[in-house]
Every structure is written in structure tokens, then in C-alpha cells.
N, C-alpha and C positions, 0 to 999 in steps of 0.2 A: 596458536588459538589467538582471535583476535579477540582485544579488549578494548573498551570504553578510553584507556590510556593512549594505546597505539594508533587508533582510530585519528584522536585530535592531533597526536605527535605526528602521522602522516599532512593532517592540513597545516601543522606549523613548519611543514617540513617544503608543503608544497608553494607556502608562500616564501620561505625564504629562497627557494628556488626560482623565483622572479623576480626578487630581491626586492619582497614586497612584507608588509606587516601582516597579521591574520585581517587586521581592517581593511586595510587596502585591499587585500584579497577578496574580500566581501563587497569591496566598495568594485571591486572590477567585473563583478559577474554580477552585477545590478539588486543585491542583498542589500539589507541594514549594517550598516558598516559596524554594528554592535554584535552580530549573527555569531561570531567565531570568538568573542573574548572570552576570557577565562571564566568571568560571574555568570559565564550563560552555560557552561558545561555541566553544572549542576542545578538541579532544581532547589527551591526555597526551603524544602524541606532534608535535603542534603541527598537525593536520588539522583543518580547519575544519566545524563541525558546525553543522545547519541544524535550528532549531526543527521539529517533528513539527506533523502538520496537525492530530492529534488537539490540540496542546496550542492551536495559533491557533484552533482550533475551540470548545474550551471558553472561550478567553478572550473571545474575540466574543460566544458566550452569555453569558456573567460580564456583559459591559461592555452589551450590546445593539448592537451594532455590525455592519453588514453585511461581507461578503468587500471590496466595494467601497469600504467607508469606511475598511479597512485597508489597501488599496493606494492610496490616495488619501494615506496618511501616509507612502507610501517617501520618499524625497529626490528631486526632480526629478517634474516635471509631465506628462513621457513616457510613464513608466509606468502611471497610472492611465488613460490612453487605449490601450495597448497591454491591460489585463488589465480592461476594463470587462465583457466576457462571461463573466467567471469564475463560473462556478456555486457557490451555496454549499455547504460542505460538511458530511458529514452523519456525524461519525468515532464509531466504538467504540473497542475495546481495538485497539491500533496492531500492524499486523504490522511488523518488522523487515525494511528495505532493507538491502541489501551497499552500500558505498559508491561502486560502479557504476551503483545504481539513487537514487543522493540527489538527481539531476535530475529525475526522475519525480514525484516526493515532491509538488509544490505543479504539476502542468503542469493548462493550460486547456483548457475543453471537457469536464470529465468533472464528475460528482457524484463523489468520492472518497469510501471510508470506510477504514478501517484501515490509513494507514500512516504511517510513521513513516519519516524521510529519516536519512540519515547524508553528511554532506557531504563533498564534492568541490571540485575549482577547475574545473569545467568551466562550459558556459554551463547556464544555469537560467531557465526550463522548457527540454525538449530543442526536437529538431524534429518534427513528428508523419510517421506513417507508416502503412502497412497491416499488419497480421498476421492470421495464421490464426484461422478462428473457428469451433466446431464445438459442436453442441448436446450437454448434460451425459449424455443418452439414447444419443445417439448413440459416445461416448466407449468405450463397452465393449466395442463390436465390432470386429473385427481389423480391420488395414489403415491403421488412422489413426497410428499411433505407431511409433516404432522401439522397439530393445531398450531406449534409453538413456530414454526418455519423451518424445523429439523427436517434433516432427508430421510424419509422412510420408504418402504416397499420394496419391489423390485424394479429391473428395469435401468439403471444406475451403471455406467462403466467406471474407470479409475483412472485416475491419473496421478503421476509421482509430483507432490510439492514438497517442500520443508515445512515442519510441522513445529511448534512450539512445546514440543512435549504433548503431555495431557490435556495442555491448557486449552489447546485447538479442537477439542471434542466438538464434535457438530458441524467443523467447518467441511464444506463444499465447493465446486467448481460448477459454472456454467458458463456454457460455449457460446459466442456472439454468434448470430445468424443474420444476414441482413445486413443493409448499411443505415439501419434506423438510430443508430447510435455515433455516425461518425460525426466528428474527426477524432472526438475523442478513443472511441473504442472500434474498432473493425472489424468486417466478416473472417471468423476463424480466432478471435482474442478470446483469452481465456480471464473469466471474472472467480477472484477466489472470495466468497463467502462466508462469514462470521455471524451465525444469527444471536449467538450470545455477547455480542461486542455490543459497547455504549453506541449510543447515535447523536452527534450534536448538527444545529446548525451548519450546513456548508457542505458535510459528511455526501458522499456518493452511496447510493441505496437500492437496493433490489427489492420490489415491492409488489406483492401480490393481492389484489380486491378478491372480494367475496365472488364475481362473477366470473374470476379466473383467468383476468387478465396481468401477465408480468409485466414487469419495467424497469429499467434502471433510471436511475433520475438522480437530481441532486435535492438532498432537505433542504427547501427555503425557512420552513415552520412549521411546528407544531405546536398546537395547544390542544386543550382537553376535549375537543371537539371536533377540531380539525387539521388535516395533514395538508402542507401545500407544497409541491415537489416543481423544480425547472430542468426542464428537457436538455438532455446534453446533446442533441443537434437542433440548432435556429430555427428548421423546418418544422420540426414536432412541437403541440403547444404543450406548454406549463399543462399542470394538472392540480385540482383541488378535491379534496377526497372530505369526506366525514368518518371522520374515526371507525365508525361502527360498519362503511364500507372498505376496510381493510382488514385482510384477514391475517397479513405479516407483515412487518418490512425489518430487512437484514440490512449491514452495511458491507459494503465493499471496501475489503480490505488490500486488495493485489488485483494488479492487474498484469497478462502475461502474453506474448506472443510465443 
């Protein structure tokens, strides 16, 4: 079983393998030199803080190691056998996860982008499960969501995805169709959405307007009266909505190919 201590031990071992300190490893990867300091491995209230998948991907790129090489550095031989099937990560700017989703951040079986974990003490990674899947183009039609943006009605497919036990209730998947979100998301990519997740500035979100338009954007600013969204594709305009023009907004917590 992976644990907080083992993941950080593997980062320390990776630094030592390349004759670097943890700070030197972070610096080589273009990260803040304090990113891997021992003081950063727990939050101020004592909760465990996991390294982000973006950080791991950057250090692997900087050192030339693979994901399997990284897991081979975990204390204990059994972990490598358990994770030999993990796909390489291709990570862009991270989406924040709430503590409830720390377990999802390094789940196996997907090629993940844009996820940062905030750790808890649960199992890591979680068990697999099936969640509803819908094409992006169909999401604007009526009958697929309730008033809160949770999946409802008929016509959904199912897709396997690691879920954080019952805390992932309401999580669903939207499949990207077309090139309106390139280069971040491409045709066929699957976005995992959790309507109950807290949304903050800079998070990537899916928004459904009262007119039935569904879009994936980055939340730039939200006030009591307006929602300002930045486009993922430079060729598409940013959007500004009055709050009463938006039916619901939910955070993208995972993206996979």
C-alpha cells in the first residue's frame, strides 16, 4: 500500500540517485526550491500534504526517469509490482483538489493531467468504480442534470474511474468533442467533474448557462453578481456572465485520455 511517507521517501531517493538534495531536485525541475522541504510535507494544522502530480511529472522529466522508475524507489518491493501498469503523466497547470480527493491524485490506469493533491490519511490510491459518462455536445440538452448540476435522468453511459469511496457521490464524466478546448483538452479526452467540490479562482470548471450552453473554462473571478471565465483556447473569447445567467458551475477534478 502506498503511503504519504513512502511517496516522500521515493522523492528523497530520487534526489539521492541523481546526487541532489531535495531542494536541488526541485530547482532542477523548475519548481520552488522549498517544494520538497520536510516542512512542506504537512500543513500548518498537521494534515499530510501529498506532492502534486505536476511536481512528480516535472522531476521525472528533468531527471529522465519514468513513472516505473519512481515507484521502484518506494520502500518495499511489492509496490513496484502493484504499479507497473501506471501510465506516464502528462501534466499541465494543476487543478486543486479538496482533501476528499487526495486519494484520486495518483490513481492508476489513466493518463492524467492537471491534478494537485491535498493529502488525507485514507487509502492511496482508491478503489475503482463506474461513473456516468456523457458527450459534451449532449450535455446542453435538457434532462441530464438536476438543478444542482448533478447527473440525472436517462441516456448516460458508464466509464470506470477510481473514486474516493462514498465521498465521490455525484462525480461524472464528460467526453470532449471537437477542438474548442485545445491544446489543453483534445477531442476524445474525458473530463471528470465533481459538482460538490469547492471552486476557487484559477480552477478549471464546466459551466451550464440558463440558455443550455455548456462550456469548459477557467474561473477568473466570481462575485455576488458576476462570473468571469477565461477560455482554454486562445482562439475562443473569454466570457462574462451575470450570476442569474448561470444554471450551475462545477469543478474539473481530473482529465484523462
